[in-house]
N, C-alpha and C positions, 0 to 999 in steps of 0.2 A: 298070310294075312296076319297082321299084329295090331293090337291096340296100343297106341304110342302115347296117349294122354294119361295124365295122373291128376288126381284131385289135390295133390300135395305140392309137387315140384314140376317145374318145366325147364327144359334146356333151350338156351338161345345160342345160335351160332353167328358170328360175324368176323370177317376177316381172319378166318382160321382159328379163332378162340371160342371156346364154350363156357357159358356161365350158367349156373343153376340159380334160379330165383324162386320166389313164391308164385304159385299159380293164382290166376284170376278166378278160376272155377272153384266151387266149393264142393261140388259132387259130380259123379260120373254115372249116367243113367244105365240100367241094365240093357244089354244089347246082345242080339243074336245075328250072326251072319252065316248064311248057308248058300251053297251053289246049287243052281238048278241047270237044266239043259240049255237055257238061253242066257244065263249069266249068274250074277250074285244078287242075293236079297239081304238087305240090312234092316233089321226090325229093332226099333228102339222103343222101350217102355217109358212113356211120358204122361201119365195120367195127370189130370187136372190142368192141362195146359191148353192154350189155344195156338193154332198154327202161326198166328202173327208174332208169337213170342219166340219163335224158332228161326234159326238161320242155318243154312247148309252151304258150305263153300267146298271148292275143289282146288287143291294146291299140288299139282303133279300127280302122283298116285295116292294121295292123301285126301280123305273125306273128313271134313271138320263139321261137326254138328254141335251147335251151341245155342243157348237161349237163357231164359230166365223164368222159373216157376214162382210166382208171387204168392206170398203167404198172407192172403186177406181174409183167412176164415178163423184165426185164433182170437181168443179173447185177450184183451190187453194185459191182464195180470192173470197167469194162470200156472199151475204147477203140474208138469208132466209126470204121469206114472210110466208111460211108455211113449217114446219119440223115435219113429222109424222112417217118417216121411221126410225126404229132403227138399227144402225150399231154397230159393235164391238162384244165382247164376250157376251154370253148368257148362262143361265142354267135354266133348268125346272126339278124339282124332283116330281114325282107322287107316292104317297103311295097307292097301290093297295089293294083291300079287299082280304080276304082269299078265296081259291077256283080257283085261276089261276096259271098257271105254267109259271112263267117268264123265266125258264131255256129253254123253247121251243119257246119263242118269236121269230117272224120274222119281218124284217123291210124292206120297199122299199120306195125310194124316187123318185117322178115323178112330174113334173110341179109345183114345189114350195111347195109341201106337203110331209111330211114324214108321212108314215103309218106304225104303229107297231102292229101286230096282236099277241094277247096273248091267248093261248088256255086255256080251262078249264082244271083244274087238273084232273088226273085220280083218280076217287073216288073209294075207296075199299068198298066191301060190308060190311055192319055193322054186318051181321052174316055169318059165313061160316060153312058149315057142314063138319064134320070130318068123313071120311069113317071108317067103322067097318069091319075088316077081319074076316072071318069065319075060325075056325080050326087052327088058328096060335097062339100057346101058348108061343112062344118066348118073347112075349111083357109082358106076366104076371109073 
């Protein structure tokens, strides 16, 4: 698993060339990813947001979480002594390892935390027995 997004730069690829440009996102939220018996859990800290300001998209084995935390609580002219809360647009892209089914992911947002559960992919048996019919010569 690797976190592939950055709040500063992004890489675009087209026709075999790569370009580095300025990112649209201003910040990347704190994120935990852990494995359970049934799959992966992605937990993102997004205090002060509403679920309608969030978007989750799947691109291959990448999970993209983006949104916008509005800054509607500051006074017009103020001088900060400490400013640690990020506002504005954000984006986080996680590249998940093989073996998980992102098409079956489920998300819930509660008390400032976004939780995304990604189940294990259904594994096919490595060997399968093919039944042999008796007395049917139509296959021969």
